[in-house]
N, C-alpha and C positions, 0 to 999 in steps of 0.2 A: 378485713383480708380474704381474700379469696386463693383457690387452688387453679393452676392453669391446666387446661383439659389435658388429659391424658398423662400429667406427669405423677410419679407417686415417688414419694423420698426414699433413696435407696442404699446409698451407705457415703461417707464420710471420707473423702479418700487424702492419703497423706502419705508423701515421695518421703521415703526412708532410705538410707544408707545400705540397713540389712534387714531383712524381714527378723532376723533374733531381735535386733537393736528396737525396732518398731513393736513389736510386741511386749517386749521388757517395758519399754514406758508407757505404752495402752494400759497395759495390764496394770501398773504401779496406779499411774495418774488415774485412769476413768475405770479402771476395774474390769477392763474388757475381757473376757473367755469365750468358750466354745468356739475356738479357732478353728477356719477349715484347713485341710491340708495344702500346702504350697502349692501353688500353680504356676509353672514356669511356661510363659508364653514367646516362642520361638519368634512369630510372627511381629509382636509387637517390643519383642528385646525386654521383657519385666518380669518380676517372679511377683506375684501377691498372692495376698494371703487375707480372709475375710474374719473378722471377730464381733463380736457382739457386747455391747454394755448391759447393766442391771436396769435399764430405762426401755433396753429394745433397739438402741441406736446402733447401727451396722455401720461397722469401720474397714476401710482396704485399704491394706499397705502396699504400697507398690513399691519395689526396690529393682538395682539397674541387673539386669542379665546380659549379658554377650558385649562385645563390642560396639560402638555407634547407637547404644540405647538413647532414650527420649528423655531422661531423668538427671542425667551424672552428672552435666553442666549446672542444670539448676540447682542441685543440692551442694557443688561446691560455690554456688552463689549465694546460697541461702533464697532462692526465688521460686516463687509457686507450687511452694511446699503446701501452702491451704492458707485461707485466711483468718478466719475465726470458728469456734466451735461454742456455743451459748448454751450453759445449764443453770438450771434453777435450784439456788442451794438454800438451805434453811439458816446458816450462818455462817456470814460472807467472812467474817473474821477466822473462823474454825480453816473454811475448805481455804484462805489463802494460806493460810499458816502449814496446811498440811503439803499443797501443792509446792510451795518453797523450800520444803523439805525433798522433795523431787528434782529440785535445781530448775525450777520453775521460777521467771523472774519478773515481779510486780511493776509494767509500765505505765498503770493508771490507778492511781490510790481510788480507795472507794470514795465513789460520787453519785447523786441521787441523780436518777433518769427520769425524765417526762416519758419517754416511749414506758417506761414499766411503772406507772403511777407513782411516781418519785419514791419507789425502791432502789438502794444503793447496786452499784453496778463496779466491776472492779475488771481491768485484762493483765494477766499475766501472759510470759513468752516462754513456751516450753523447749526444751533444750533438742527438740526434734525440727526448731524453728515456725512452727506455727503459733496462732495466739487464741488461749483459750478467754472467753467472757463468759464471768461468773454473774449469776442474778438474784440477789436477796430477794428469797420468796415472803 
């Protein structure tokens, strides 16, 4: 694998109905903390806030702000909120159980993946309408 020139990872953006809701689920599911102050962008018609998980991944939650914003209709249709976020985990079964307690739905039973040297992976669908991929370490 190689990196695209001049590209650095910045954040994983998640569309949410409200910043409070987004913070709640990301804190409970991924232990995201260190939230910035909310930013209301009148030009983009969104409110955003950034937080970081324990491994240093930065998340941006994006909520509607005002009329004719770009995300309300997508949220209603559960479209383009996010594809997936992948995490390495030490115990896949324990991790699945923990996420189920946060109302995540297992959509793909644990199976070996060639891309990960036949380590098991599983996919869960979150209440925020995006998918988490778990990769057993």
